[in-house]
C-alpha angles and dihedrals in degrees: 000000000000123000113253116251119257111264118257124253113259132170126215087273093046094255126136114273114254108222089185136112092251152003082054143172110294131194121266090243092057090053091046091057090070097061094087131072128228133183112244091232096040116120093235093057093043090055091052092048094046092052090050091052094045094047098052100069090054089064092065099035091258104125116139104007093052137060131202115235110192121211124197111235140042125323092272088063089059092047092051091046090051095049098042094044101040098039106067124216091261094043130103128214129208106213118203107208131188100138148015095292095058088048089051091053089052090052091049091054091047093053090046089051094238118150115246144169124208131222104185129182128176119280092258096048129078119220117275108245093212090056092052087049091050095049095048091047093050097045115048092175089074107105101170140033122206120203137169115223097204117015106209090195083085107356092250120159113225119207099252095166093053092043088051091054090053092047092049091048089061097040096242131138121257122215117189131200102207093164096131099029107042107119096009103058124050116255123165102194094191094049094045091046096235116177093195138356125196127207140142145228099254106059129063092344086064099226126131126272121271110077128075124182140191122208104209132189103246095229093050093048093049090062095056103079109137096011100105120103094207136040097229098046096048106123095186093054092044091053092044089055092050090050091052102038109006088235141102119263090229136023110304124217091254099181092047091053092048089052090046089053091055090045090053090050088054091045091054091046089054092057100269120255096345093051096043091045092052093054092048092047091053091049091052093046092052093044099048095042089050095047090050090052089052090053103258119137117226115222096223133055114239094256090062098037120108123207089236105078134347127214122212129192114251112249115245097215110119092229090064108086110172097212092053090046090051095047094047091051092047093055087053091054103264122114116193134176131251116236126270099194125129093194099058145359108268150149131214138224120196125219100194137090128054090334132126135197086263089061090051090052089051091050091051092051092051091046089055090051093047091050089052092050091050092050093238111161104156119056096177113140130219113279 
């Protein structure tokens, strides 16, 4: 008698499961929220949008002193809006880099002709706090510090609370990219002393792509008039228009916002950040333990590993061809990500979205079968 094949991965709408860091698998009800039309100036839509903007600061302990400024577009639109609005023409930003998203922030600043200084570590290494302290102490012209809470290049957790303490010690402004962590990992904006934090609709909040947002300290935002290098990415102007009219300056992604509203209702029903974080942590624990049992080597030690996405070293055995591995998993209903590391050949598997530990076990069973089909017997990675 032959063993039954592992069941394929299927979402609530019979789509392949996206084991990626976003876009990601969303609930059927989030998708269904997009089947209606609203006018962008209609009272029903304005109510939906207002609730979205009001709920977001609560997730990071930022009610009252902070305001949500939405930005049409992907998460990078929000990061660029944050950097080019908050960092003034005469400012200077220390960019903490240990992955692609720190590098992208540096490029944004360069294109905007904002002065910057870089402190870069390898993709599997968090920044050294004493080095940040030294840099800020030695260069009093630095006005802002940019940090990524979870770098999805590797899945590494960066020590945002500790970074914030060093930045406060030197009286500088802290800008945080929480794109892949917002809603899943704890962040208390007031306690950390964050001036602005950028995120988007399509990551741990489980909406669909199309809306970024920046939660800004009101006092910091009030000082930014005239800073922006573009019309559409001007957070100050966007917020001023909301204050005057309650509306976007330009056409909003209405269906995306309606889906985001539904996603936030489901987020709140799950218990907010603690509840969402617990589910993702269980997903990551099951995934990483199972991959280790199969013989794969994770890039990161457990103390640095986020529950967002895990990176695994690419096996060196000739029979293991990543594209074939990827394609075979996709036909079975599991979509993973190639690696982005510069330090090693790798691939990544995400733990976020409308996924459970059961989905992760299904993925592991299918991975085992694919390896057998490919004739892969040795998963040893390059030294």
